[in-house]
C-alpha positions in Angstrom: 80.5 99.4 52.1 80.7 101.7 54.9 81.1 99.7 58.1 78.0 99.6 60.8 78.1 102.1 64.0 81.2 101.4 66.5 83.1 98.7 63.9 86.5 99.4 62.3 87.0 99.0 59.1 87.9 95.1 57.8 86.9 91.6 58.6 84.0 89.3 57.1 80.3 89.6 56.9 80.3 92.6 58.8 78.4 95.1 57.2 74.6 94.1 56.7 75.7 90.6 55.7 73.0 87.8 55.4 74.2 84.5 56.8 74.0 81.5 54.5 73.7 78.0 56.0 75.2 75.6 53.1 77.8 74.7 51.5 79.7 77.3 49.1 82.5 74.7 47.4 83.1 70.8 46.9 85.5 71.5 49.7 82.9 73.1 51.9 80.4 70.1 51.0 82.6 67.3 52.1 84.4 68.6 55.1 81.0 68.6 56.7 80.4 66.0 55.5 83.2 63.8 57.1 81.8 66.2 59.8 78.2 64.7 60.0 79.8 60.9 59.7 82.1 61.6 62.9 78.4 63.4 65.0 76.7 60.3 63.9 79.3 57.8 65.6 79.9 59.7 68.9 75.9 59.4 68.7 76.0 55.8 67.9 78.5 55.5 70.6 77.5 57.1 73.6 73.9 55.3 73.2 75.9 51.4 72.7 77.9 51.9 75.8 75.0 52.9 78.1 73.0 49.7 76.7 75.6 47.6 76.3 77.0 48.2 80.5 74.8 47.2 83.8 74.5 49.9 86.1 76.5 47.7 88.7 79.4 47.8 85.2 79.1 51.6 85.7 79.2 51.7 89.1 82.0 49.2 89.4 84.0 52.2 87.4 83.0 54.8 89.7 81.0 56.0 87.7 77.9 57.0 89.2 73.7 57.2 88.2 74.4 61.1 87.5 78.0 60.3 85.4 75.5 57.9 83.3 73.0 60.4 82.9 76.2 63.1 81.7 76.6 60.6 78.9 72.9 60.2 77.6 72.6 63.8 78.0 76.4 64.2 74.8 73.7 61.7 73.5 71.5 64.3 72.9 73.8 66.4 72.2 75.4 64.5 69.0 71.7 64.1 67.4 71.2 68.2 67.7 74.4 68.3 65.9 73.6 65.8 63.3 71.0 67.3 62.3 72.5 71.4 62.6 74.8 69.6 59.9 72.4 67.5 57.8 70.0 71.1 57.9 73.4 72.3 56.2 73.5 69.8 53.8 70.7 69.4 52.3 69.2 65.8 50.9 72.9 64.1 49.9 73.9 64.8 53.3 74.5 61.3 55.3 73.1 59.0 57.0 73.6 57.7 60.3 75.3 54.3 60.0 76.3 50.6 62.0 79.3 50.3 64.0 81.7 48.1 65.5 83.9 49.2 68.4 87.0 47.6 70.2 85.6 47.9 73.4 84.6 45.4 76.3 84.5 46.8 79.3 83.4 50.1 80.4 87.0 51.8 81.3 88.0 50.6 77.7 84.7 52.9 76.7 85.7 55.9 78.4 88.9 55.8 77.4 87.6 55.1 73.4 85.3 57.7 73.9 88.5 60.5 74.6 89.9 59.2 71.8 87.2 59.2 69.3 86.2 62.9 71.1 89.7 64.1 70.1 90.1 63.3 66.6 87.1 64.5 65.9 87.5 68.4 68.2 90.3 67.9 66.4 89.6 67.3 62.8 87.5 69.8 62.7 90.0 72.3 63.7 92.2 71.4 60.8 89.3 72.5 58.0 87.0 74.8 60.1 89.1 78.5 59.1 89.6 77.3 55.4 85.6 76.8 55.0 84.0 79.0 52.1 81.1 79.0 54.0 82.3 81.3 56.9 78.5 81.2 58.2 78.4 77.7 58.2 82.3 77.7 59.9 80.8 80.1 62.6 77.8 77.5 63.1 80.5 73.7 63.2 82.3 75.8 66.0 79.5 76.4 67.9 79.3 72.8 68.0 82.6 71.6 67.8 83.4 73.8 70.9 80.3 71.4 72.9 82.7 68.3 71.7 85.6 70.1 73.1 83.8 69.9 76.2 82.6 66.2 75.9 86.5 65.8 76.1 87.3 66.9 78.8 84.8 65.1 80.8 86.0 61.4 79.6 89.3 62.4 80.8 88.0 63.1 84.4 86.2 60.1 83.6 89.2 58.1 83.2 91.2 60.0 86.0 93.4 61.5 83.9 94.1 65.4 84.5 91.4 66.7 82.5 93.3 69.8 80.8 97.0 68.9 80.0 98.0 71.3 77.1 97.4 75.4 76.6 96.7 74.7 72.8 94.7 71.8 71.6 96.1 71.2 67.6 94.0 70.3 64.8 94.8 67.7 62.0 93.3 67.1 58.1 90.3 65.6 57.0 92.6 62.5 55.2 93.6 62.2 59.1 89.8 62.2 60.7 88.8 59.9 58.2 91.9 58.1 58.4 91.4 57.6 62.0 87.3 56.7 61.7 86.8 54.2 58.9 88.4 51.6 60.5 85.4 51.4 63.0 82.5 52.2 60.5 80.8 48.8 59.9 78.2 49.7 56.7 75.8 52.3 55.7 72.5 53.0 54.0 72.8 52.9 50.1 71.4 56.3 50.2 75.3 57.5 51.5 77.1 56.1 47.9 74.8 59.4 46.6 78.3 61.3 48.0 80.6 59.4 48.7 83.9 61.2 50.8 86.7 62.0 48.6 89.2 62.1 52.1 92.4 59.9 51.5 92.6 56.9 54.1 95.7 56.6 55.2 97.8 52.7 56.4 95.8 52.0 60.2 99.2 53.2 62.2 99.3 51.2 65.5 101.5 52.1 68.4 102.7 48.8 69.5 103.8 50.4 72.9 101.6 52.9 74.0 101.2 54.1 77.3 97.4 53.4 79.0 95.5 56.0 80.2 93.2 53.7 82.2 94.1 53.0 86.1 92.8 51.8 89.1 94.1 53.6 91.1 93.1 57.2 89.3 89.5 56.9 89.9 87.3 59.5 87.9 87.3 63.0 89.1 86.5 66.3 88.3 90.6 66.7 88.6 93.5 64.2 89.5 97.7 65.3 89.8 98.5 62.5 87.5 102.0 61.8 86.3 102.7 63.0 82.7 102.3 58.9 81.6 105.6 59.2 79.1 108.8 61.3 79.4 111.2 62.6 76.5 113.2 60.1 75.2 111.0 57.1 75.6 111.6 54.2 72.8 108.2 54.2 70.5 107.2 51.1 68.4 105.1 51.1 65.5 103.7 48.6 63.5 101.5 49.7 59.9 99.8 47.4 57.3 100.4 48.3 53.5 98.0 50.0 51.4 95.9 48.5 49.5 92.9 47.8 52.1 89.4 47.9 51.9 88.5 49.8 55.2 85.3 51.9 55.9 81.4 51.4 55.4 81.4 47.8 53.4 85.0 48.3 52.5 83.6 50.3 50.2 86.8 52.1 50.6 90.9 51.3 49.8 93.8 52.4 51.9 96.4 54.2 49.7 99.6 56.2 50.0 101.9 58.8 48.0 104.9 58.7 49.9 108.7 57.2 49.9 109.6 54.9 52.4 109.2 55.4 55.9 111.9 57.7 57.6 110.4 59.9 60.6 107.5 60.0 63.0 105.5 63.4 62.8 104.1 64.5 66.1 101.3 67.0 66.3 100.1 68.6 70.0 99.1 71.9 70.8 100.6 74.6 67.6 103.5 72.6 66.9 104.8 69.8 64.4 107.4 67.7 65.7 109.8 65.0 63.6 111.6 62.4 65.3 113.7 59.7 63.3 112.7 56.4 63.1 115.0 53.7 63.5 115.0 49.8 63.6 112.9 49.7 60.0 111.6 46.4 59.5 112.8 44.9 56.6 109.2 44.8 55.2 109.1 48.5 55.7 106.0 48.1 58.2 107.5 48.5 61.9 110.0 51.2 63.6 111.2 52.8 66.6 111.7 56.7 67.5 112.0 58.5 70.4 109.6 60.6 72.4 110.7 65.0 71.8 111.6 67.0 74.2 110.8 70.8 74.0 108.4 73.0 75.0 105.9 75.1 73.3 106.3 78.0 75.8 108.3 78.2 78.9 106.0 75.6 81.6 104.3 73.9 78.5 105.9 70.5 76.9 105.4 70.1 73.4 104.0 66.4 74.3 101.8 65.9 76.6 97.9 65.3 76.6 96.0 63.1 73.7 98.1 63.5 70.7 98.6 61.8 67.3 101.7 60.6 65.9 102.0 60.0 62.0 105.1 58.2 59.8 106.1 60.6 57.0 109.3 59.6 54.4 110.6 63.7 54.7 109.8 66.6 57.0 107.7 69.1 55.5 109.1 72.1 57.1 107.0 75.5 58.3 103.3 73.3 59.1 101.3 74.1 61.8 97.4 73.3 62.3 97.0 76.3 59.1 98.3 74.2 56.8 98.3 70.9 57.5 97.3 69.8 54.5 100.5 70.1 52.8 101.7 67.2 54.8 99.2 64.7 53.3 101.3 63.7 50.0 104.2 62.5 52.7 101.9 60.3 55.0 102.3 56.6 55.1 100.8 55.1 57.3 98.9 56.2 60.8 97.7 59.0 62.5 97.6 57.3 65.6 96.7 58.5 69.0 99.7 58.6 71.6 98.1 58.9 75.4 101.2 61.2 76.2 99.5 62.0 79.4 
């Protein structure tokens, strides 16, 4: 087609393109459906935290009325995001579920929010450029950029440096569903009409994960806070065997096609980095490794911020966010969220 005036040849949808805001493939539908599950838990999480904790609880944690209103507004954003994806998916769009959360204090609530929004954001980056429907991808991009702001705000609420990396990483749909599913308690029967097809890998736990919560670092716009971890730090893992029922009403089962565990795979910024495991348990369900060193570019450590670590059976070469799904067949367990800074 003839390019529009003042428009160079090339590009996608640049010449008299009529947008179509719905899935164009099963891949599109399943990716957007997963995104809808993520939007709903964020909506519920923000509302639940505001209901569970008193004004005094929030004030004691350094969060005032304006901060609480910001969380309330984030919930309104999530309602809009859920409506957007529902409109694109049509009648088989998932409905809001009931959830279970691992926190008992405001500090733990904030920490969980900044981790959950991290995997929600990274989970979309991992599939956004692979959607057949570029118009649906454009809509989703405009919602996920909002979520990126939410994640940074929760880092500020936790007293962490707001953005310690130069780039944000992407993860696969199966990684996202693995992280999300344990917190989805039950769902309406309607959701059984279009169940998610993504894998649920065994849950991975980092038993000595650094904590982002520190009373010496209250909520702040920015905090010049030392990184929570360093290259060479020993990191200890435990993971579950396959075959566990997870997700809404226990309708999903963890699985893996990988061989024995040999490496930890670190996903951060533009990089995928492998470190060998040692002290591998006799049952094959525990191990240790050392945090890797190195830089993306000079001045930008490869491991920093809120990142992902996964146990794999081998090193899959030349993997970036663009082709990260190539590692799925090699995942033994995880990912887990690692709080490196």
